[in-house]
C-alpha positions as CSV (number, residue, x, y, z in Angstrom):
1,M,25.1,48.6,76.4
2,D,24.6,50.6,73.0
3,G,24.6,49.4,69.9
4,N,28.5,50.4,69.4
5,S,29.4,48.6,72.6
6,L,27.4,45.5,71.6
7,E,29.2,45.0,68.1
8,K,32.7,45.6,69.8
9,Y,31.9,43.1,72.4
10,L,30.3,40.6,70.0
11,E,33.8,41.1,67.8
12,E,36.1,40.3,70.8
13,W,34.4,37.7,72.6
14,Y,35.8,34.3,71.8
15,P,35.4,31.1,74.0
16,G,38.3,29.1,72.4
17,L,38.9,25.5,72.6
18,Q,40.7,25.0,75.8
19,K,38.1,25.9,78.4
20,E,37.0,22.1,78.5
21,N,36.7,22.1,82.5
22,R,34.4,25.2,82.7
23,K,30.9,24.5,83.1
24,L,28.6,25.3,80.0
25,N,26.8,27.9,82.3
26,D,29.8,29.8,83.4
27,V,30.8,30.3,79.7
28,L,27.2,31.4,78.6
29,T,26.9,34.2,81.5
30,E,30.1,35.3,80.0
31,M,28.6,35.6,75.9
32,P,27.4,38.5,74.5
33,G,24.3,38.3,71.8
34,Y,21.6,39.6,70.4
35,K,18.3,39.1,72.4
36,Q,15.7,37.1,70.3
37,G,13.7,40.4,69.7
38,E,16.7,41.8,67.9
39,I,17.4,39.2,65.2
40,P,15.9,40.6,61.8
41,F,12.9,38.9,60.5
42,L,14.5,37.2,57.6
43,V,17.1,35.6,59.7
44,W,14.3,34.8,62.6
45,L,12.0,33.0,59.3
46,L,14.8,30.8,58.1
47,E,16.7,29.7,61.4
48,N,14.4,30.0,64.4
49,P,12.1,26.5,65.4
50,K,9.0,28.9,65.5
51,S,9.2,29.7,62.1
52,K,6.8,27.6,59.9
53,I,9.3,27.9,57.2
54,A,12.7,27.3,58.9
55,M,15.5,25.3,57.4
56,P,16.3,21.9,58.8
57,G,18.8,22.0,61.4
58,Y,17.2,25.3,62.6
59,I,17.7,25.8,66.8
60,D,16.5,28.5,68.9
61,L,19.0,31.1,70.0
62,Y,20.0,29.8,73.4
63,N,21.0,26.5,72.1
64,H,22.8,28.1,69.2
65,D,24.8,29.9,71.5
66,C,25.4,26.7,73.3
67,V,27.1,25.1,69.8
68,H,29.2,28.3,69.4
69,I,30.7,27.4,73.0
70,L,31.1,23.5,72.2
71,L,32.8,24.3,68.9
72,G,35.0,27.1,70.1
73,R,33.9,30.1,67.9
74,G,33.1,33.3,68.4
75,L,30.5,35.5,66.9
76,L,31.9,37.1,63.8
77,P,30.3,35.8,60.6
78,Q,33.3,33.4,59.6
79,D,32.5,31.8,63.0
80,E,28.3,32.1,62.1
81,A,29.2,30.4,59.0
82,F,30.9,27.4,60.8
83,V,28.3,27.1,63.3
84,I,25.2,27.3,61.1
85,G,27.1,25.1,58.8
86,F,27.5,22.3,62.0
87,T,24.1,22.5,62.9
88,M,22.8,22.1,59.3
89,G,25.1,19.4,58.6
90,N,24.3,17.5,61.7
91,S,20.5,17.5,60.8
92,T,19.2,14.3,59.4
93,L,16.7,16.4,57.4
94,V,18.8,18.5,55.4
95,R,19.1,18.6,51.5
96,K,21.3,20.0,49.0
97,I,18.2,22.6,48.4
98,H,18.3,23.7,52.0
99,I,21.7,24.5,51.6
100,A,21.4,26.4,48.5
101,I,18.8,28.7,49.8
102,F,20.6,29.3,53.0
103,K,23.6,30.3,51.1
104,F,21.6,32.5,48.8
105,F,19.7,34.1,51.6
106,S,23.0,35.0,53.9
107,L,25.1,36.0,51.1
108,Y,22.6,38.3,49.2
109,L,19.3,38.9,51.2
110,Y,20.4,38.8,55.2
111,P,21.0,42.5,56.9
112,K,24.2,43.6,56.9
113,N,25.3,42.4,60.4
114,F,23.9,39.1,59.6
115,K,25.4,38.5,55.9
116,L,28.0,36.4,54.9
117,Q,30.7,36.9,52.4
118,K,31.7,34.3,50.1
119,Q,34.9,33.3,51.6
120,D,32.9,32.4,54.7
121,L,31.0,29.7,52.8
122,Y,34.2,27.8,53.2
123,A,33.7,27.9,56.7
124,F,30.1,26.8,56.4
125,D,31.4,23.9,54.4
126,L,33.8,22.6,57.0
127,G,31.3,23.2,59.8
128,F,28.9,21.2,57.7
129,E,31.1,18.2,57.0
130,Y,32.1,18.2,60.6
131,G,28.3,18.1,61.6
132,R,27.3,15.6,59.0
133,N,30.2,13.1,60.2
134,R,29.0,12.7,64.0
135,K,27.8,9.9,65.7
136,V,25.3,11.8,67.3
137,R,22.9,13.7,65.0
138,N,20.2,16.2,65.4
139,I,21.9,18.4,68.2
140,N,19.8,21.2,67.1
141,K,17.2,19.4,69.0
142,M,18.6,18.9,72.1
143,D,17.9,21.0,75.2
144,F,21.3,22.4,76.3
145,H,19.5,23.7,79.4
146,Q,19.8,20.3,81.0
147,K,23.3,20.0,80.4
148,V,24.5,23.6,82.1
149,D,26.0,21.9,85.2
150,L,28.4,19.9,82.8
151,T,31.7,20.9,81.6
152,I,32.4,21.8,78.1
153,G,34.6,18.4,77.8
154,E,32.0,16.4,79.1
155,I,29.3,17.5,76.8
156,R,31.7,17.7,73.9
157,Q,32.5,13.9,74.4
158,Q,28.7,12.8,74.8
159,L,28.3,14.8,71.4
160,D,31.3,13.2,69.8
161,I,32.9,16.8,69.1
162,N,36.8,16.2,69.7
163,Q,38.8,19.2,70.4
164,S,41.7,17.6,67.9
165,D,39.3,17.4,64.9
166,L,38.4,21.2,65.8
167,I,41.9,22.2,65.7
168,Q,42.7,20.6,62.4
169,M,39.8,22.0,60.9
170,R,40.9,25.6,62.3
171,K,44.4,25.1,60.3
172,E,42.8,24.1,57.5
173,E,39.9,27.2,57.5
174,A,42.9,29.5,58.3
175,K,45.0,28.3,55.2
176,K,41.4,29.1,52.8
177,I,40.8,32.3,54.7
178,P,44.2,33.6,55.6
179,N,43.5,37.3,55.9
180,S,40.5,37.3,58.5
181,K,39.8,38.4,62.3
182,E,38.5,35.0,62.5
183,S,41.3,33.0,61.0
184,A,44.1,35.0,62.8
185,R,42.4,33.7,66.3
186,L,41.3,30.2,65.1
187,L,45.1,29.6,65.2
188,V,45.5,30.7,68.7
189,F,45.5,27.5,71.0
190,D,45.7,29.1,74.7
């Protein structure tokens, strides 16, 4: 797939919330994305577990993709902000300084396809609070390879991720960020 086709597919891919009966592996096989070698160095430096200066809440690309599916989020910047916020919020090691560093880098220093806009930070904050308030913590350290044969619903239940909570947050997010592609599809509950 060429660069333009990948970008279009990344923009269109969206797992939604209603696929609870599908197995994680089935949804993963349909998910497009960057390969590890295509991730820009600065993003890798702050977000990859192999980096010596990764932010707490770091997660490898495979497990990050699984979290996208569990949260029912696509691959656009606002979706990424929510997923990264959730993962960082769920980590017991994240402090205010880590949040400030991530926000600064993602707003001002990340390359174009990975950069967030100020409005995306509302999605980050929503995801952060939701991750922080889960009973199951440090999801970023889980090995989702062991869960590929479970359904999305089973995994959500194990991790205290509730579809009704996600729907409520989507409504709040769409009110705060009303004119984005991401918000338009957040309110489609198919």
